[in-house]
PQR file with spaces between the fields and no chain letter, atoms N, CA, C, O and H, PARSE charges and radii, in Angstrom:
ATOM       1  N    MET     1      45.209  -29.743  -46.120 -0.4000 1.5000
ATOM       2  CA   MET     1      44.194  -30.142  -45.187 -0.0000 2.0000
ATOM       3  C    MET     1      44.613  -29.583  -43.837  0.5500 1.7000
ATOM       4  O    MET     1      43.874  -28.901  -43.127 -0.5500 1.4000
ATOM       5  N    ILE     2      45.869  -29.933  -43.543 -0.4000 1.5000
ATOM       6  CA   ILE     2      46.557  -29.514  -42.205 -0.0000 2.0000
ATOM       7  C    ILE     2      46.487  -27.885  -41.924  0.5500 1.7000
ATOM       8  O    ILE     2      46.451  -27.392  -40.796 -0.5500 1.4000
ATOM       9  H    ILE     2      46.468  -30.488  -44.120  0.4000 1.0000
ATOM      10  N    GLY     3      46.476  -27.188  -43.090 -0.4000 1.5000
ATOM      11  CA   GLY     3      46.282  -25.791  -42.953 -0.0000 2.0000
ATOM      12  C    GLY     3      45.127  -25.425  -42.289  0.5500 1.7000
ATOM      13  O    GLY     3      45.197  -24.407  -41.601 -0.5500 1.4000
ATOM      14  H    GLY     3      46.505  -27.588  -44.006  0.4000 1.0000
ATOM      15  N    ALA     4      44.177  -25.971  -42.335 -0.4000 1.5000
ATOM      16  CA   ALA     4      42.747  -25.586  -41.796 -0.0000 2.0000
ATOM      17  C    ALA     4      42.798  -25.423  -40.191  0.5500 1.7000
ATOM      18  O    ALA     4      41.915  -24.956  -39.471 -0.5500 1.4000
ATOM      19  H    ALA     4      44.121  -26.798  -42.893  0.4000 1.0000
ATOM      20  N    MET     5      44.205  -25.985  -39.776 -0.4000 1.5000
ATOM      21  CA   MET     5      44.106  -25.887  -38.193 -0.0000 2.0000
ATOM      22  C    MET     5      44.349  -24.435  -38.020  0.5500 1.7000
ATOM      23  O    MET     5      43.919  -24.035  -36.938 -0.5500 1.4000
ATOM      24  H    MET     5      44.922  -26.364  -40.361  0.4000 1.0000
ATOM      25  N    ILE     6      44.824  -23.656  -38.643 -0.4000 1.5000
ATOM      26  CA   ILE     6      45.165  -22.373  -38.179 -0.0000 2.0000
ATOM      27  C    ILE     6      43.808  -21.505  -37.740  0.5500 1.7000
ATOM      28  O    ILE     6      43.812  -20.401  -37.197 -0.5500 1.4000
ATOM      29  H    ILE     6      45.173  -23.980  -39.522  0.4000 1.0000
ATOM      30  N    VAL     7      42.732  -22.243  -38.095 -0.4000 1.5000
ATOM      31  CA   VAL     7      41.496  -21.588  -37.209 -0.0000 2.0000
ATOM      32  C    VAL     7      41.422  -21.610  -36.035  0.5500 1.7000
ATOM      33  O    VAL     7      40.601  -20.891  -35.465 -0.5500 1.4000
ATOM      34  H    VAL     7      42.729  -23.140  -38.537  0.4000 1.0000
ATOM      35  N    ASP     8      42.327  -22.507  -35.292 -0.4000 1.5000
ATOM      36  CA   ASP     8      42.555  -22.608  -33.740 -0.0000 2.0000
ATOM      37  C    ASP     8      43.347  -21.170  -33.192  0.5500 1.7000
ATOM      38  O    ASP     8      43.483  -20.974  -31.984 -0.5500 1.4000
ATOM      39  H    ASP     8      42.994  -23.090  -35.755  0.4000 1.0000
ATOM      40  N    LEU     9      43.800  -20.291  -34.118 -0.4000 1.5000
ATOM      41  CA   LEU     9      44.404  -19.348  -33.645 -0.0000 2.0000
ATOM      42  C    LEU     9      43.491  -18.429  -32.916  0.5500 1.7000
ATOM      43  O    LEU     9      43.864  -17.710  -31.989 -0.5500 1.4000
ATOM      44  H    LEU     9      43.689  -20.451  -35.099  0.4000 1.0000
ATOM      45  N    ASP    10      42.330  -18.482  -33.359 -0.4000 1.5000
ATOM      46  CA   ASP    10      41.157  -17.520  -32.676 -0.0000 2.0000
ATOM      47  C    ASP    10      41.006  -17.985  -31.126  0.5500 1.7000
ATOM      48  O    ASP    10      40.435  -17.224  -30.345 -0.5500 1.4000
ATOM      49  H    ASP    10      42.027  -19.066  -34.113  0.4000 1.0000
ATOM      50  N    HIS    11      41.441  -19.047  -30.746 -0.4000 1.5000
ATOM      51  CA   HIS    11      41.584  -19.346  -29.211 -0.0000 2.0000
ATOM      52  C    HIS    11      42.460  -18.673  -28.547  0.5500 1.7000
ATOM      53  O    HIS    11      42.493  -18.851  -27.330 -0.5500 1.4000
ATOM      54  H    HIS    11      41.905  -19.665  -31.381  0.4000 1.0000
ATOM      55  N    LEU    12      43.336  -17.787  -29.129 -0.4000 1.5000
ATOM      56  CA   LEU    12      44.194  -16.831  -28.350 -0.0000 2.0000
ATOM      57  C    LEU    12      43.412  -15.672  -27.967  0.5500 1.7000
ATOM      58  O    LEU    12      43.790  -14.870  -27.113 -0.5500 1.4000
ATOM      59  H    LEU    12      43.309  -17.642  -30.118  0.4000 1.0000
ATOM      60  N    LEU    13      42.350  -15.590  -28.585 -0.4000 1.5000
ATOM      61  CA   LEU    13      41.423  -14.202  -28.379 -0.0000 2.0000
ATOM      62  C    LEU    13      40.574  -14.594  -27.014  0.5500 1.7000
ATOM      63  O    LEU    13      39.905  -13.677  -26.536 -0.5500 1.4000
ATOM      64  H    LEU    13      42.043  -16.241  -29.279  0.4000 1.0000
ATOM      65  N    ALA    14      40.545  -15.734  -26.420 -0.4000 1.5000
ATOM      66  CA   ALA    14      39.787  -16.164  -25.146 -0.0000 2.0000
ATOM      67  C    ALA    14      40.559  -15.902  -23.932  0.5500 1.7000
ATOM      68  O    ALA    14      41.781  -15.810  -23.824 -0.5500 1.4000
ATOM      69  H    ALA    14      41.088  -16.478  -26.809  0.4000 1.0000
ATOM      70  N    ASP    15      39.598  -15.788  -22.982 -0.4000 1.5000
ATOM      71  CA   ASP    15      40.270  -15.426  -21.644 -0.0000 2.0000
ATOM      72  C    ASP    15      39.553  -16.505  -20.746  0.5500 1.7000
ATOM      73  O    ASP    15      38.325  -16.448  -20.685 -0.5500 1.4000
ATOM      74  H    ASP    15      38.605  -15.862  -23.070  0.4000 1.0000
ATOM      75  N    PRO    16      40.153  -17.381  -20.118 -0.5600 1.5000
ATOM      76  CA   PRO    16      41.539  -17.801  -20.507  0.2800 2.0000
ATOM      77  C    PRO    16      41.912  -18.296  -21.666  0.5500 1.7000
ATOM      78  O    PRO    16      40.909  -18.616  -22.304 -0.5500 1.4000
ATOM      79  N    ILE    17      43.158  -18.567  -22.395 -0.4000 1.5000
ATOM      80  CA   ILE    17      43.421  -18.884  -23.722 -0.0000 2.0000
ATOM      81  C    ILE    17      42.956  -20.541  -23.537  0.5500 1.7000
ATOM      82  O    ILE    17      42.316  -20.993  -24.486 -0.5500 1.4000
ATOM      83  H    ILE    17      43.972  -18.307  -21.877  0.4000 1.0000
ATOM      84  N    PHE    18      43.185  -21.316  -22.581 -0.4000 1.5000
ATOM      85  CA   PHE    18      42.894  -22.657  -22.568 -0.0000 2.0000
ATOM      86  C    PHE    18      42.014  -22.730  -21.346  0.5500 1.7000
ATOM      87  O    PHE    18      42.204  -22.128  -20.290 -0.5500 1.4000
ATOM      88  H    PHE    18      43.705  -20.949  -21.810  0.4000 1.0000
ATOM      89  N    ASP    19      40.938  -23.625  -21.661 -0.4000 1.5000
ATOM      90  CA   ASP    19      39.876  -24.094  -20.692 -0.0000 2.0000
ATOM      91  C    ASP    19      39.559  -25.420  -21.212  0.5500 1.7000
ATOM      92  O    ASP    19      38.998  -25.584  -22.296 -0.5500 1.4000
ATOM      93  H    ASP    19      40.784  -24.115  -22.520  0.4000 1.0000
ATOM      94  N    PRO    20      39.912  -26.345  -20.451 -0.5600 1.5000
ATOM      95  CA   PRO    20      39.605  -27.772  -20.944  0.2800 2.0000
ATOM      96  C    PRO    20      38.060  -28.086  -20.936  0.5500 1.7000
ATOM      97  O    PRO    20      37.608  -28.986  -21.643 -0.5500 1.4000
ATOM      98  N    ASP    21      37.116  -27.173  -19.962 -0.4000 1.5000
ATOM      99  CA   ASP    21      36.001  -27.437  -20.295 -0.0000 2.0000
ATOM     100  C    ASP    21      35.118  -26.839  -21.076  0.5500 1.7000
ATOM     101  O    ASP    21      33.948  -27.217  -21.124 -0.5500 1.4000
ATOM     102  H    ASP    21      37.484  -26.441  -19.388  0.4000 1.0000
ATOM     103  N    ARG    22      35.599  -25.801  -21.802 -0.4000 1.5000
ATOM     104  CA   ARG    22      34.900  -24.949  -22.808 -0.0000 2.0000
ATOM     105  C    ARG    22      34.745  -25.906  -23.971  0.5500 1.7000
ATOM     106  O    ARG    22      35.446  -26.857  -24.318 -0.5500 1.4000
ATOM     107  H    ARG    22      36.550  -25.493  -21.763  0.4000 1.0000
ATOM     108  N    CYS    23      33.649  -25.401  -24.474 -0.4000 1.5000
ATOM     109  CA   CYS    23      33.309  -25.875  -25.993 -0.0000 2.0000
ATOM     110  C    CYS    23      33.466  -24.738  -27.024  0.5500 1.7000
ATOM     111  O    CYS    23      32.692  -23.784  -27.097 -0.5500 1.4000
ATOM     112  H    CYS    23      33.079  -24.629  -24.193  0.4000 1.0000
ATOM     113  N    SER    24      34.701  -24.957  -27.932 -0.4000 1.5000
ATOM     114  CA   SER    24      35.039  -24.120  -28.768 -0.0000 2.0000
ATOM     115  C    SER    24      33.852  -23.459  -29.991  0.5500 1.7000
ATOM     116  O    SER    24      33.915  -22.333  -30.484 -0.5500 1.4000
ATOM     117  H    SER    24      35.330  -25.732  -27.873  0.4000 1.0000
ATOM     118  N    ILE    25      32.897  -24.419  -30.260 -0.4000 1.5000
ATOM     119  CA   ILE    25      31.862  -24.056  -31.229 -0.0000 2.0000
ATOM     120  C    ILE    25      30.878  -23.252  -30.709  0.5500 1.7000
ATOM     121  O    ILE    25      30.080  -23.718  -29.896 -0.5500 1.4000
ATOM     122  H    ILE    25      32.846  -25.334  -29.860  0.4000 1.0000
ATOM     123  N    GLY    26      30.824  -22.071  -31.080 -0.4000 1.5000
ATOM     124  CA   GLY    26      29.876  -21.011  -30.501 -0.0000 2.0000
ATOM     125  C    GLY    26      30.895  -20.025  -29.644  0.5500 1.7000
ATOM     126  O    GLY    26      30.572  -18.851  -29.467 -0.5500 1.4000
ATOM     127  H    GLY    26      31.472  -21.693  -31.740  0.4000 1.0000
ATOM     128  N    THR    27      31.845  -20.424  -29.243 -0.4000 1.5000
ATOM     129  CA   THR    27      32.612  -19.302  -28.311 -0.0000 2.0000
ATOM     130  C    THR    27      33.678  -18.478  -28.910  0.5500 1.7000
ATOM     131  O    THR    27      34.007  -17.407  -28.401 -0.5500 1.4000
ATOM     132  H    THR    27      32.108  -21.378  -29.387  0.4000 1.0000
ATOM     133  N    HIS    28      34.223  -18.945  -29.971 -0.4000 1.5000
ATOM     134  CA   HIS    28      35.460  -18.490  -30.832 -0.0000 2.0000
ATOM     135  C    HIS    28      34.850  -18.039  -32.076  0.5500 1.7000
ATOM     136  O    HIS    28      33.901  -18.589  -32.635 -0.5500 1.4000
ATOM     137  H    HIS    28      33.955  -19.816  -30.384  0.4000 1.0000
ATOM     138  N    PRO    29      35.613  -16.748  -32.557 -0.5600 1.5000
ATOM     139  CA   PRO    29      35.099  -16.094  -33.733  0.2800 2.0000
ATOM     140  C    PRO    29      34.786  -16.894  -34.925  0.5500 1.7000
ATOM     141  O    PRO    29      33.713  -16.935  -35.527 -0.5500 1.4000
ATOM     142  N    VAL    30      36.158  -17.687  -35.247 -0.4000 1.5000
ATOM     143  CA   VAL    30      35.792  -18.435  -36.376 -0.0000 2.0000
ATOM     144  C    VAL    30      35.273  -19.956  -36.124  0.5500 1.7000
ATOM     145  O    VAL    30      35.209  -20.817  -37.002 -0.5500 1.4000
ATOM     146  H    VAL    30      37.030  -17.653  -34.759  0.4000 1.0000
ATOM     147  N    HIS    31      34.964  -20.100  -34.945 -0.4000 1.5000
ATOM     148  CA   HIS    31      34.194  -21.395  -34.786 -0.0000 2.0000
ATOM     149  C    HIS    31      32.630  -21.172  -34.544  0.5500 1.7000
ATOM     150  O    HIS    31      32.021  -21.957  -33.818 -0.5500 1.4000
ATOM     151  H    HIS    31      35.016  -19.401  -34.232  0.4000 1.0000
ATOM     152  N    GLU    32      32.062  -20.222  -35.086 -0.4000 1.5000
ATOM     153  CA   GLU    32      30.663  -19.730  -35.037 -0.0000 2.0000
ATOM     154  C    GLU    32      29.961  -20.667  -36.020  0.5500 1.7000
ATOM     155  O    GLU    32      30.463  -20.964  -37.105 -0.5500 1.4000
ATOM     156  H    GLU    32      32.557  -19.584  -35.676  0.4000 1.0000
ATOM     157  N    PRO    33      28.642  -21.172  -35.547 -0.5600 1.5000
ATOM     158  CA   PRO    33      28.102  -21.941  -36.616  0.2800 2.0000
ATOM     159  C    PRO    33      27.631  -21.115  -37.902  0.5500 1.7000
ATOM     160  O    PRO    33      27.453  -21.651  -38.996 -0.5500 1.4000
ATOM     161  N    ILE    34      27.439  -19.686  -37.641 -0.4000 1.5000
ATOM     162  CA   ILE    34      27.056  -19.043  -38.869 -0.0000 2.0000
ATOM     163  C    ILE    34      28.160  -19.057  -39.972  0.5500 1.7000
ATOM     164  O    ILE    34      27.842  -18.760  -41.123 -0.5500 1.4000
ATOM     165  H    ILE    34      27.583  -19.250  -36.753  0.4000 1.0000
ATOM     166  N    ILE    35      29.424  -19.385  -39.668 -0.4000 1.5000
ATOM     167  CA   ILE    35      30.499  -19.401  -40.594 -0.0000 2.0000
ATOM     168  C    ILE    35      30.396  -20.747  -41.402  0.5500 1.7000
ATOM     169  O    ILE    35      30.782  -20.746  -42.571 -0.5500 1.4000
ATOM     170  H    ILE    35      29.683  -19.627  -38.732  0.4000 1.0000
ATOM     171  N    PHE    36      29.937  -21.801  -40.884 -0.4000 1.5000
ATOM     172  CA   PHE    36      30.067  -23.221  -41.438 -0.0000 2.0000
ATOM     173  C    PHE    36      29.769  -23.206  -42.830  0.5500 1.7000
ATOM     174  O    PHE    36      30.480  -23.808  -43.634 -0.5500 1.4000
ATOM     175  H    PHE    36      29.623  -21.803  -39.934  0.4000 1.0000
ATOM     176  N    PRO    37      28.615  -22.460  -43.214 -0.5600 1.5000
ATOM     177  CA   PRO    37      28.230  -22.539  -44.741  0.2800 2.0000
ATOM     178  C    PRO    37      29.527  -21.964  -45.576  0.5500 1.7000
ATOM     179  O    PRO    37      29.761  -22.466  -46.675 -0.5500 1.4000
ATOM     180  N    ILE    38      30.250  -21.067  -45.141 -0.4000 1.5000
ATOM     181  CA   ILE    38      31.249  -20.696  -45.920 -0.0000 2.0000
ATOM     182  C    ILE    38      32.303  -21.816  -46.192  0.5500 1.7000
ATOM     183  O    ILE    38      32.866  -21.994  -47.272 -0.5500 1.4000
ATOM     184  H    ILE    38      30.060  -20.659  -44.248  0.4000 1.0000
ATOM     185  N    PHE    39      32.511  -22.644  -44.895 -0.4000 1.5000
ATOM     186  CA   PHE    39      33.517  -23.639  -45.150 -0.0000 2.0000
ATOM     187  C    PHE    39      32.940  -24.742  -46.048  0.5500 1.7000
ATOM     188  O    PHE    39      33.743  -25.415  -46.695 -0.5500 1.4000
ATOM     189  H    PHE    39      32.054  -22.499  -44.017  0.4000 1.0000
ATOM     190  N    ILE    40      31.553  -25.009  -46.157 -0.4000 1.5000
ATOM     191  CA   ILE    40      30.939  -25.786  -47.238 -0.0000 2.0000
ATOM     192  C    ILE    40      31.320  -25.305  -48.616  0.5500 1.7000
ATOM     193  O    ILE    40      31.718  -26.090  -49.477 -0.5500 1.4000
ATOM     194  H    ILE    40      30.901  -24.462  -45.631  0.4000 1.0000
ATOM     195  N    LEU    41      31.193  -23.971  -48.825 -0.4000 1.5000
ATOM     196  CA   LEU    41      31.406  -23.346  -50.007 -0.0000 2.0000
ATOM     197  C    LEU    41      32.693  -23.372  -50.395  0.5500 1.7000
ATOM     198  O    LEU    41      32.878  -23.588  -51.592 -0.5500 1.4000
ATOM     199  H    LEU    41      30.870  -23.333  -48.126  0.4000 1.0000
ATOM     200  N    LEU    42      33.699  -23.198  -49.659 -0.4000 1.5000
ATOM     201  CA   LEU    42      34.972  -23.530  -49.928 -0.0000 2.0000
ATOM     202  C    LEU    42      35.414  -24.696  -50.604  0.5500 1.7000
ATOM     203  O    LEU    42      36.262  -24.662  -51.495 -0.5500 1.4000
ATOM     204  H    LEU    42      33.549  -23.022  -48.687  0.4000 1.0000
ATOM     205  N    SER    43      34.683  -26.049  -50.073 -0.4000 1.5000
ATOM     206  CA   SER    43      34.901  -27.350  -50.505 -0.0000 2.0000
ATOM     207  C    SER    43      34.327  -27.442  -51.942  0.5500 1.7000
ATOM     208  O    SER    43      34.684  -28.398  -52.631 -0.5500 1.4000
ATOM     209  H    SER    43      33.993  -26.076  -49.349  0.4000 1.0000
ATOM     210  N    VAL    44      33.536  -26.602  -52.409 -0.4000 1.5000
ATOM     211  CA   VAL    44      32.923  -26.854  -53.638 -0.0000 2.0000
ATOM     212  C    VAL    44      33.977  -26.325  -54.836  0.5500 1.7000
ATOM     213  O    VAL    44      33.886  -26.939  -55.899 -0.5500 1.4000
ATOM     214  H    VAL    44      33.246  -25.826  -51.849  0.4000 1.0000
ATOM     215  N    PHE    45      34.896  -25.323  -54.769 -0.4000 1.5000
ATOM     216  CA   PHE    45      35.528  -24.932  -55.502 -0.0000 2.0000
ATOM     217  C    PHE    45      36.933  -25.698  -55.447  0.5500 1.7000
ATOM     218  O    PHE    45      37.447  -25.931  -54.353 -0.5500 1.4000
ATOM     219  H    PHE    45      34.970  -24.825  -53.905  0.4000 1.0000
ATOM     220  N    PRO    46      37.594  -26.117  -56.739 -0.5600 1.5000
ATOM     221  CA   PRO    46      38.659  -27.006  -56.845  0.2800 2.0000
ATOM     222  C    PRO    46      39.829  -26.382  -56.076  0.5500 1.7000
ATOM     223  O    PRO    46      40.567  -27.103  -55.404 -0.5500 1.4000
ATOM     224  N    LYS    47      40.032  -24.939  -56.166 -0.4000 1.5000
ATOM     225  CA   LYS    47      41.265  -24.496  -55.704 -0.0000 2.0000
ATOM     226  C    LYS    47      41.311  -24.310  -54.133  0.5500 1.7000
ATOM     227  O    LYS    47      42.382  -24.173  -53.542 -0.5500 1.4000
ATOM     228  H    LYS    47      39.432  -24.354  -56.712  0.4000 1.0000
ATOM     229  N    SER    48      40.145  -24.313  -53.524 -0.4000 1.5000
ATOM     230  CA   SER    48      39.886  -24.361  -52.002 -0.0000 2.0000
ATOM     231  C    SER    48      39.403  -25.466  -51.614  0.5500 1.7000
ATOM     232  O    SER    48      38.867  -25.449  -50.507 -0.5500 1.4000
ATOM     233  H    SER    48      39.275  -24.425  -54.004  0.4000 1.0000
ATOM     234  N    ARG    49      39.427  -26.715  -52.344 -0.4000 1.5000
ATOM     235  CA   ARG    49      38.370  -27.666  -51.845 -0.0000 2.0000
ATOM     236  C    ARG    49      39.195  -28.441  -50.618  0.5500 1.7000
ATOM     237  O    ARG    49      38.583  -28.857  -49.634 -0.5500 1.4000
ATOM     238  H    ARG    49      39.863  -26.729  -53.244  0.4000 1.0000
ATOM     239  N    PHE    50      40.589  -28.592  -50.757 -0.4000 1.5000
ATOM     240  CA   PHE    50      41.023  -29.165  -49.523 -0.0000 2.0000
ATOM     241  C    PHE    50      41.027  -28.423  -48.278  0.5500 1.7000
ATOM     242  O    PHE    50      40.856  -29.036  -47.225 -0.5500 1.4000
ATOM     243  H    PHE    50      41.086  -28.254  -51.557  0.4000 1.0000
ATOM     244  N    LEU    51      41.214  -27.091  -48.286 -0.4000 1.5000
ATOM     245  CA   LEU    51      40.902  -26.102  -47.384 -0.0000 2.0000
ATOM     246  C    LEU    51      39.531  -26.270  -46.578  0.5500 1.7000
ATOM     247  O    LEU    51      39.420  -26.430  -45.362 -0.5500 1.4000
ATOM     248  H    LEU    51      41.353  -26.593  -49.141  0.4000 1.0000
ATOM     249  N    GLY    52      38.458  -26.195  -47.581 -0.4000 1.5000
ATOM     250  CA   GLY    52      37.100  -26.485  -47.016 -0.0000 2.0000
ATOM     251  C    GLY    52      36.862  -27.790  -46.464  0.5500 1.7000
ATOM     252  O    GLY    52      36.100  -27.890  -45.502 -0.5500 1.4000
ATOM     253  H    GLY    52      38.548  -26.065  -48.568  0.4000 1.0000
ATOM     254  N    ILE    53      37.412  -28.789  -46.947 -0.4000 1.5000
ATOM     255  CA   ILE    53      37.153  -30.023  -46.470 -0.0000 2.0000
ATOM     256  C    ILE    53      37.914  -30.159  -45.038  0.5500 1.7000
ATOM     257  O    ILE    53      37.460  -30.783  -44.079 -0.5500 1.4000
ATOM     258  H    ILE    53      38.031  -28.708  -47.728  0.4000 1.0000
ATOM     259  N    GLY    54      39.093  -29.498  -45.066 -0.4000 1.5000
ATOM     260  CA   GLY    54      39.762  -29.628  -43.696 -0.0000 2.0000
ATOM     261  C    GLY    54      39.052  -28.715  -42.647  0.5500 1.7000
ATOM     262  O    GLY    54      39.019  -29.084  -41.473 -0.5500 1.4000
ATOM     263  H    GLY    54      39.462  -28.991  -45.845  0.4000 1.0000
ATOM     264  N    LEU    55      38.521  -27.614  -43.006 -0.4000 1.5000
ATOM     265  CA   LEU    55      37.743  -27.024  -41.887 -0.0000 2.0000
ATOM     266  C    LEU    55      36.388  -27.514  -41.609  0.5500 1.7000
ATOM     267  O    LEU    55      35.859  -27.208  -40.541 -0.5500 1.4000
ATOM     268  H    LEU    55      38.548  -27.314  -43.960  0.4000 1.0000
ATOM     269  N    ILE    56      35.736  -28.292  -42.519 -0.4000 1.5000
ATOM     270  CA   ILE    56      34.418  -29.017  -42.122 -0.0000 2.0000
ATOM     271  C    ILE    56      34.893  -30.112  -41.150  0.5500 1.7000
ATOM     272  O    ILE    56      34.210  -30.380  -40.161 -0.5500 1.4000
ATOM     273  H    ILE    56      36.166  -28.540  -43.387  0.4000 1.0000
ATOM     274  N    ILE    57      35.970  -30.707  -41.390 -0.4000 1.5000
ATOM     275  CA   ILE    57      36.414  -31.953  -40.478 -0.0000 2.0000
ATOM     276  C    ILE    57      36.827  -31.461  -39.319  0.5500 1.7000
ATOM     277  O    ILE    57      36.744  -32.119  -38.282 -0.5500 1.4000
ATOM     278  H    ILE    57      36.525  -30.490  -42.193  0.4000 1.0000
ATOM     279  N    HIS    58      37.338  -30.195  -39.369 -0.4000 1.5000
ATOM     280  CA   HIS    58      37.853  -29.631  -37.925 -0.0000 2.0000
ATOM     281  C    HIS    58      36.668  -29.246  -37.172  0.5500 1.7000
ATOM     282  O    HIS    58      36.683  -29.479  -35.963 -0.5500 1.4000
ATOM     283  H    HIS    58      37.404  -29.660  -40.212  0.4000 1.0000
ATOM     284  N    MET    59      35.631  -28.690  -37.693 -0.4000 1.5000
ATOM     285  CA   MET    59      34.491  -28.432  -36.867 -0.0000 2.0000
ATOM     286  C    MET    59      33.782  -29.431  -36.395  0.5500 1.7000
ATOM     287  O    MET    59      33.323  -29.362  -35.255 -0.5500 1.4000
ATOM     288  H    MET    59      35.618  -28.501  -38.675  0.4000 1.0000
ATOM     289  N    ILE    60      33.566  -30.579  -37.233 -0.4000 1.5000
ATOM     290  CA   ILE    60      32.894  -31.836  -36.709 -0.0000 2.0000
ATOM     291  C    ILE    60      33.860  -32.453  -35.629  0.5500 1.7000
ATOM     292  O    ILE    60      33.350  -33.060  -34.687 -0.5500 1.4000
ATOM     293  H    ILE    60      33.939  -30.635  -38.159  0.4000 1.0000
ATOM     294  N    LEU    61      34.867  -32.364  -35.693 -0.4000 1.5000
ATOM     295  CA   LEU    61      35.722  -33.137  -34.407 -0.0000 2.0000
ATOM     296  C    LEU    61      35.745  -32.237  -33.324  0.5500 1.7000
ATOM     297  O    LEU    61      35.813  -32.722  -32.194 -0.5500 1.4000
ATOM     298  H    LEU    61      35.282  -31.871  -36.458  0.4000 1.0000
ATOM     299  N    ASP    62      35.687  -30.648  -33.504 -0.4000 1.5000
ATOM     300  CA   ASP    62      35.396  -29.921  -32.163 -0.0000 2.0000
ATOM     301  C    ASP    62      34.131  -30.000  -31.813  0.5500 1.7000
ATOM     302  O    ASP    62      33.973  -29.767  -30.614 -0.5500 1.4000
ATOM     303  H    ASP    62      35.632  -30.255  -34.421  0.4000 1.0000
ATOM     304  N    GLY    63      32.881  -30.311  -32.570 -0.4000 1.5000
ATOM     305  CA   GLY    63      31.655  -30.475  -32.072 -0.0000 2.0000
ATOM     306  C    GLY    63      31.561  -31.913  -31.373  0.5500 1.7000
ATOM     307  O    GLY    63      30.807  -32.089  -30.416 -0.5500 1.4000
ATOM     308  H    GLY    63      33.010  -30.501  -33.543  0.4000 1.0000
ATOM     309  N    VAL    64      32.299  -32.851  -31.857 -0.4000 1.5000
ATOM     310  CA   VAL    64      32.432  -34.160  -31.120 -0.0000 2.0000
ATOM     311  C    VAL    64      33.015  -33.991  -29.851  0.5500 1.7000
ATOM     312  O    VAL    64      32.479  -34.487  -28.859 -0.5500 1.4000
ATOM     313  H    VAL    64      32.911  -32.707  -32.635  0.4000 1.0000
ATOM     314  N    ASP    65      34.101  -33.314  -29.775 -0.4000 1.5000
ATOM     315  CA   ASP    65      34.754  -33.010  -28.556 -0.0000 2.0000
ATOM     316  C    ASP    65      33.892  -32.356  -27.531  0.5500 1.7000
ATOM     317  O    ASP    65      33.864  -32.752  -26.366 -0.5500 1.4000
ATOM     318  H    ASP    65      34.537  -32.911  -30.580  0.4000 1.0000
ATOM     319  N    CYS    66      33.167  -31.321  -27.987 -0.4000 1.5000
ATOM     320  CA   CYS    66      32.034  -30.716  -27.088 -0.0000 2.0000
ATOM     321  C    CYS    66      31.234  -31.728  -26.540  0.5500 1.7000
ATOM     322  O    CYS    66      31.090  -31.763  -25.318 -0.5500 1.4000
ATOM     323  H    CYS    66      33.190  -31.000  -28.933  0.4000 1.0000
ATOM     324  N    GLN    67      30.580  -32.726  -27.410 -0.4000 1.5000
ATOM     325  CA   GLN    67      29.712  -33.661  -26.990 -0.0000 2.0000
ATOM     326  C    GLN    67      30.417  -34.405  -25.879  0.5500 1.7000
ATOM     327  O    GLN    67      29.906  -34.403  -24.759 -0.5500 1.4000
ATOM     328  H    GLN    67      30.697  -32.698  -28.403  0.4000 1.0000
ATOM     329  N    PHE    68      31.533  -35.031  -26.102 -0.4000 1.5000
ATOM     330  CA   PHE    68      32.167  -35.864  -25.041 -0.0000 2.0000
ATOM     331  C    PHE    68      32.423  -35.169  -23.483  0.5500 1.7000
ATOM     332  O    PHE    68      32.243  -35.638  -22.359 -0.5500 1.4000
ATOM     333  H    PHE    68      31.948  -35.033  -27.011  0.4000 1.0000
ATOM     334  N    THR    69      32.956  -33.753  -23.975 -0.4000 1.5000
ATOM     335  CA   THR    69      33.514  -33.351  -22.730 -0.0000 2.0000
ATOM     336  C    THR    69      32.201  -32.615  -21.756  0.5500 1.7000
ATOM     337  O    THR    69      32.186  -32.735  -20.531 -0.5500 1.4000
ATOM     338  H    THR    69      33.102  -33.372  -24.888  0.4000 1.0000
ATOM     339  N    ASN    70      31.251  -31.938  -22.440 -0.4000 1.5000
ATOM     340  CA   ASN    70      30.109  -31.289  -21.841 -0.0000 2.0000
ATOM     341  C    ASN    70      28.820  -31.775  -22.293  0.5500 1.7000
ATOM     342  O    ASN    70      27.844  -31.234  -21.773 -0.5500 1.4000
ATOM     343  H    ASN    70      31.263  -31.841  -23.436  0.4000 1.0000
ATOM     344  N    GLY    71      28.609  -32.700  -23.168 -0.4000 1.5000
ATOM     345  CA   GLY    71      27.461  -33.186  -23.185 -0.0000 2.0000
ATOM     346  C    GLY    71      26.397  -32.225  -24.167  0.5500 1.7000
ATOM     347  O    GLY    71      25.172  -32.308  -24.255 -0.5500 1.4000
ATOM     348  H    GLY    71      29.402  -33.140  -23.590  0.4000 1.0000
ATOM     349  N    ILE    72      27.291  -31.343  -24.821 -0.4000 1.5000
ATOM     350  CA   ILE    72      26.398  -30.386  -25.971 -0.0000 2.0000
ATOM     351  C    ILE    72      27.202  -30.315  -27.103  0.5500 1.7000
ATOM     352  O    ILE    72      28.402  -30.583  -27.029 -0.5500 1.4000
ATOM     353  H    ILE    72      28.286  -31.275  -24.750  0.4000 1.0000
ATOM     354  N    TRP    73      26.647  -29.970  -28.186 -0.4000 1.5000
ATOM     355  CA   TRP    73      27.102  -29.984  -29.526 -0.0000 2.0000
ATOM     356  C    TRP    73      27.633  -28.426  -29.750  0.5500 1.7000
ATOM     357  O    TRP    73      28.639  -28.226  -30.431 -0.5500 1.4000
ATOM     358  H    TRP    73      25.673  -29.753  -28.246  0.4000 1.0000
ATOM     359  N    PHE    74      27.116  -27.661  -29.319 -0.4000 1.5000
ATOM     360  CA   PHE    74      28.091  -26.347  -29.314 -0.0000 2.0000
ATOM     361  C    PHE    74      27.234  -25.491  -28.345  0.5500 1.7000
ATOM     362  O    PHE    74      26.090  -25.833  -28.050 -0.5500 1.4000
ATOM     363  H    PHE    74      26.299  -27.824  -28.765  0.4000 1.0000
ATOM     364  N    THR    75      27.894  -24.221  -27.796 -0.4000 1.5000
ATOM     365  CA   THR    75      27.535  -23.434  -27.117 -0.0000 2.0000
ATOM     366  C    THR    75      26.294  -22.298  -27.453  0.5500 1.7000
ATOM     367  O    THR    75      25.980  -21.460  -26.608 -0.5500 1.4000
ATOM     368  H    THR    75      28.824  -23.943  -28.036  0.4000 1.0000
């Protein structure tokens, strides 16, 4: 499940790389809501279950972070 943190490498594509006020949901390629069903699908299959669950938890936590920092769930 810790391997699910690799999705944060897409933050390197942003300019600036770090912005404390930016919501990552909807602004980074792997953090697009359209991709979330793939993460759910990954959690169904035994070989990718932990990766899928880790990615789902990661996106939930990023959404909560967006809510606390900007008052929105995604951009």
